[in-house]
MIDOSE-1310 file (N, C-alpha, C; in nm, 2 decimals, decimal comma, always signed):
residues 113
vqlq	-0,11/-2,98/+3,44/-0,03/-2,99/+3,31/+0,11/-2,96/+3,34; +0,20/-3,04/+3,29/+0,34/-3,02/+3,31/+0,40/-2,92/+3,21; +0,49/-2,84/+3,26/+0,56/-2,75/+3,17/+0,70/-2,80/+3,15; +0,75/-2,79/+3,02/+0,87/-2,84/+2,98/+0,97/-2,73/+2,94
asgg	+1,08/-2,73/+3,00/+1,19/-2,63/+2,97/+1,29/-2,68/+2,87; +1,34/-2,59/+2,79/+1,45/-2,63/+2,70/+1,54/-2,51/+2,67; +1,65/-2,53/+2,61/+1,74/-2,42/+2,57/+1,86/-2,40/+2,65; +1,88/-2,49/+2,75/+2,01/-2,48/+2,83/+2,13/-2,52/+2,75
glvq	+2,24/-2,49/+2,81/+2,37/-2,53/+2,75/+2,49/-2,48/+2,83; +2,60/-2,50/+2,77/+2,73/-2,45/+2,83/+2,77/-2,32/+2,76; +2,79/-2,22/+2,84/+2,83/-2,09/+2,79/+2,94/-2,03/+2,88; +3,01/-1,93/+2,83/+3,11/-1,86/+2,91/+3,05/-1,75/+2,98
ages	+3,11/-1,71/+3,09/+3,06/-1,59/+3,16/+3,05/-1,47/+3,07; +2,94/-1,40/+3,08/+2,92/-1,28/+3,00/+2,83/-1,31/+2,88; +2,81/-1,43/+2,85/+2,73/-1,47/+2,73/+2,59/-1,48/+2,77; +2,50/-1,51/+2,66/+2,36/-1,52/+2,68/+2,30/-1,65/+2,64
lrls	+2,19/-1,68/+2,70/+2,11/-1,80/+2,66/+1,96/-1,76/+2,67; +1,88/-1,83/+2,59/+1,74/-1,81/+2,59/+1,67/-1,94/+2,61; +1,60/-1,95/+2,72/+1,52/-2,07/+2,76/+1,38/-2,06/+2,71; +1,32/-2,17/+2,68/+1,18/-2,17/+2,64/+1,11/-2,27/+2,72
cvps	+0,98/-2,25/+2,73/+0,89/-2,34/+2,81/+0,76/-2,36/+2,74; +0,72/-2,48/+2,73/+0,59/-2,51/+2,66/+0,52/-2,61/+2,75; +0,38/-2,61/+2,74/+0,30/-2,70/+2,82/+0,30/-2,84/+2,75; +0,29/-2,95/+2,83/+0,29/-3,08/+2,77/+0,16/-3,11/+2,70
evtf	+0,06/-3,03/+2,73/-0,07/-3,04/+2,65/-0,09/-2,91/+2,58; -0,11/-2,92/+2,45/-0,12/-2,80/+2,36/-0,24/-2,72/+2,39; -0,34/-2,78/+2,45/-0,47/-2,70/+2,48/-0,46/-2,62/+2,60; -0,35/-2,63/+2,68/-0,33/-2,56/+2,80/-0,28/-2,42/+2,77
svns	-0,34/-2,32/+2,82/-0,29/-2,18/+2,80/-0,19/-2,14/+2,91; -0,08/-2,09/+2,86/+0,02/-2,04/+2,96/-0,03/-1,91/+3,02; -0,04/-1,90/+3,15/-0,09/-1,78/+3,22/+0,01/-1,73/+3,32; +0,00/-1,77/+3,45/+0,09/-1,72/+3,55/+0,20/-1,83/+3,56
igwy	+0,32/-1,80/+3,52/+0,43/-1,89/+3,51/+0,55/-1,84/+3,58; +0,63/-1,93/+3,63/+0,76/-1,89/+3,69/+0,87/-1,97/+3,64; +0,99/-1,91/+3,64/+1,11/-1,99/+3,61/+1,18/-2,01/+3,75; +1,22/-2,13/+3,77/+1,29/-2,17/+3,89/+1,42/-2,23/+3,86
rqap	+1,51/-2,23/+3,95/+1,64/-2,30/+3,93/+1,69/-2,37/+4,06; +1,77/-2,47/+4,03/+1,83/-2,54/+4,15/+1,98/-2,56/+4,11; +2,06/-2,49/+4,19/+2,20/-2,51/+4,18/+2,25/-2,63/+4,26; +2,36/-2,69/+4,23/+2,42/-2,80/+4,31/+2,42/-2,76/+4,46
rnnr	+2,37/-2,85/+4,54/+2,37/-2,83/+4,69/+2,28/-2,72/+4,74; +2,20/-2,66/+4,65/+2,11/-2,56/+4,69/+1,96/-2,60/+4,68; +1,88/-2,53/+4,75/+1,74/-2,55/+4,73/+1,69/-2,49/+4,60; +1,58/-2,54/+4,55/+1,52/-2,48/+4,43/+1,46/-2,34/+4,47
elva	+1,49/-2,24/+4,38/+1,44/-2,11/+4,41/+1,37/-2,05/+4,29; +1,28/-1,96/+4,31/+1,21/-1,88/+4,21/+1,31/-1,78/+4,15; +1,32/-1,77/+4,02/+1,41/-1,67/+3,96/+1,33/-1,56/+3,90; +1,22/-1,59/+3,84/+1,14/-1,48/+3,78/+1,00/-1,54/+3,76
sinm	+0,90/-1,45/+3,75/+0,76/-1,49/+3,72/+0,69/-1,38/+3,64; +0,58/-1,43/+3,58/+0,50/-1,34/+3,50/+0,36/-1,38/+3,52; +0,27/-1,29/+3,55/+0,13/-1,33/+3,57/+0,04/-1,30/+3,45; -0,09/-1,32/+3,48/-0,19/-1,31/+3,37/-0,19/-1,17/+3,31
rget	-0,16/-1,07/+3,39/-0,16/-0,94/+3,34/-0,03/-0,89/+3,28; +0,07/-0,98/+3,28/+0,20/-0,95/+3,22/+0,29/-0,88/+3,32; +0,25/-0,88/+3,45/+0,34/-0,82/+3,55/+0,45/-0,92/+3,58; +0,57/-0,87/+3,59/+0,69/-0,95/+3,61/+0,75/-0,93/+3,75
yyip	+0,82/-1,03/+3,79/+0,90/-1,03/+3,91/+1,03/-1,10/+3,89; +1,14/-1,04/+3,95/+1,27/-1,10/+3,94/+1,34/-1,10/+4,07; +1,42/-1,20/+4,10/+1,50/-1,19/+4,22/+1,61/-1,09/+4,20; +1,66/-1,03/+4,30/+1,76/-0,92/+4,29/+1,88/-0,96/+4,21
svkg	+1,93/-1,08/+4,22/+2,05/-1,12/+4,15/+2,04/-1,13/+4,00; +1,92/-1,14/+3,95/+1,91/-1,15/+3,80/+1,84/-1,03/+3,74; +1,79/-0,94/+3,83/+1,72/-0,82/+3,77/+1,81/-0,74/+3,69; +1,76/-0,70/+3,57/+1,85/-0,62/+3,48/+1,92/-0,71/+3,38
rfti	+1,93/-0,84/+3,41/+2,00/-0,93/+3,32/+1,91/-1,03/+3,26; +1,81/-1,07/+3,33/+1,71/-1,17/+3,28/+1,58/-1,10/+3,24; +1,51/-1,16/+3,14/+1,38/-1,10/+3,10/+1,29/-1,22/+3,07; +1,18/-1,22/+3,14/+1,08/-1,32/+3,13/+0,97/-1,27/+3,03
skdn	+0,92/-1,35/+2,95/+0,82/-1,31/+2,85/+0,73/-1,42/+2,81; +0,61/-1,39/+2,77/+0,52/-1,49/+2,71/+0,50/-1,46/+2,57; +0,49/-1,57/+2,49/+0,46/-1,57/+2,35/+0,32/-1,63/+2,33; +0,21/-1,55/+2,34/+0,08/-1,61/+2,34/+0,05/-1,68/+2,20
arns	+0,11/-1,63/+2,10/+0,08/-1,69/+1,97/+0,14/-1,84/+1,96; +0,25/-1,86/+2,03/+0,31/-1,99/+2,04/+0,28/-2,07/+2,17; +0,20/-2,00/+2,25/+0,16/-2,06/+2,38/+0,29/-2,11/+2,46; +0,38/-2,02/+2,46/+0,51/-2,06/+2,53/+0,56/-1,94/+2,61
mnlq	+0,66/-1,96/+2,69/+0,72/-1,86/+2,77/+0,87/-1,87/+2,76; +0,93/-1,76/+2,77/+1,08/-1,75/+2,75/+1,15/-1,69/+2,87; +1,27/-1,72/+2,88/+1,36/-1,65/+2,98/+1,49/-1,61/+2,90; +1,50/-1,49/+2,87/+1,62/-1,44/+2,81/+1,72/-1,41/+2,92
mnnl	+1,84/-1,47/+2,91/+1,94/-1,45/+3,02/+2,06/-1,39/+2,96; +2,10/-1,27/+3,00/+2,21/-1,20/+2,95/+2,32/-1,19/+3,05; +2,44/-1,17/+3,01/+2,55/-1,14/+3,10/+2,56/-1,25/+3,21; +2,55/-1,37/+3,17/+2,55/-1,48/+3,27/+2,68/-1,49/+3,35
tfdd	+2,66/-1,53/+3,47/+2,77/-1,55/+3,56/+2,78/-1,69/+3,61; +2,89/-1,73/+3,67/+2,91/-1,86/+3,72/+2,80/-1,90/+3,82; +2,75/-1,80/+3,90/+2,65/-1,83/+4,00/+2,51/-1,86/+3,94; +2,50/-1,84/+3,81/+2,37/-1,87/+3,74/+2,37/-2,02/+3,70
tavy	+2,48/-2,09/+3,72/+2,48/-2,23/+3,68/+2,38/-2,31/+3,77; +2,29/-2,38/+3,70/+2,18/-2,45/+3,77/+2,10/-2,53/+3,67; +2,01/-2,61/+3,72/+1,91/-2,67/+3,64/+1,79/-2,57/+3,65; +1,74/-2,53/+3,53/+1,63/-2,44/+3,53/+1,50/-2,51/+3,49
ycnh	+1,39/-2,47/+3,56/+1,26/-2,53/+3,54/+1,16/-2,42/+3,52; +1,06/-2,45/+3,44/+0,94/-2,36/+3,44/+0,83/-2,44/+3,50; +0,74/-2,36/+3,56/+0,63/-2,43/+3,63/+0,52/-2,32/+3,66; +0,41/-2,37/+3,70/+0,30/-2,27/+3,74/+0,35/-2,19/+3,85
fpip	+0,29/-2,07/+3,86/+0,32/-1,97/+3,96/+0,19/-1,91/+4,01; +0,17/-1,89/+4,14/+0,26/-1,91/+4,25/+0,27/-2,05/+4,31; +0,18/-2,14/+4,27/+0,18/-2,28/+4,32/+0,23/-2,37/+4,21; +0,35/-2,42/+4,23/+0,40/-2,51/+4,12/+0,33/-2,64/+4,11
gpwg	+0,32/-2,70/+3,99/+0,27/-2,83/+3,98/+0,38/-2,94/+3,97; +0,35/-3,05/+3,91/+0,46/-3,15/+3,90/+0,58/-3,09/+3,82; +0,70/-3,13/+3,87/+0,82/-3,07/+3,81/+0,86/-3,16/+3,69; +0,90/-3,09/+3,58/+0,96/-3,15/+3,47/+1,11/-3,18/+3,49
qgtl	+1,18/-3,22/+3,38/+1,32/-3,25/+3,40/+1,41/-3,13/+3,41; +1,36/-3,01/+3,36/+1,44/-2,89/+3,36/+1,55/-2,90/+3,25; +1,62/-2,79/+3,24/+1,72/-2,77/+3,14/+1,85/-2,72/+3,21; +1,96/-2,78/+3,18/+2,08/-2,75/+3,25/+2,15/-2,63/+3,19
vtvs	+2,18/-2,53/+3,27/+2,26/-2,41/+3,23/+2,39/-2,42/+3,30; +2,50/-2,42/+3,23/+2,63/-2,42/+3,29/+2,71/-2,31/+3,24; +2,76/-2,22/+3,33/+2,84/-2,10/+3,30/+2,98/-2,12/+3,34; +3,07/-2,12/+3,25/+3,21/-2,14/+3,29/+3,27/-2,00/+3,31
s	+3,35/-1,99/+3,41/+3,41/-1,86/+3,45/+3,55/-1,84/+3,38
């Protein structure tokens, strides 16, 4: 099942964005999911993850600024991003974790300095 990200946009440094992720099939339950990103000329990297038990992981550069969460009632997952910096500029994807499935289009986050 493909997961679809949305909520990106253009913001200034220090501002916030909230990304959302929903499955392409409504019958699929969101369980262990990760947010990934790919900046220009960089490889895609894992940014944050949440597992079935609600345990979370963040890469050091976003820890304390980003919060990953699941909304079981809406069968969705969110990534709250605060105090954004220029280095957060990337296309953000949500996908299964730890083994990603097919990649969706992602959502572009652009942070102006």
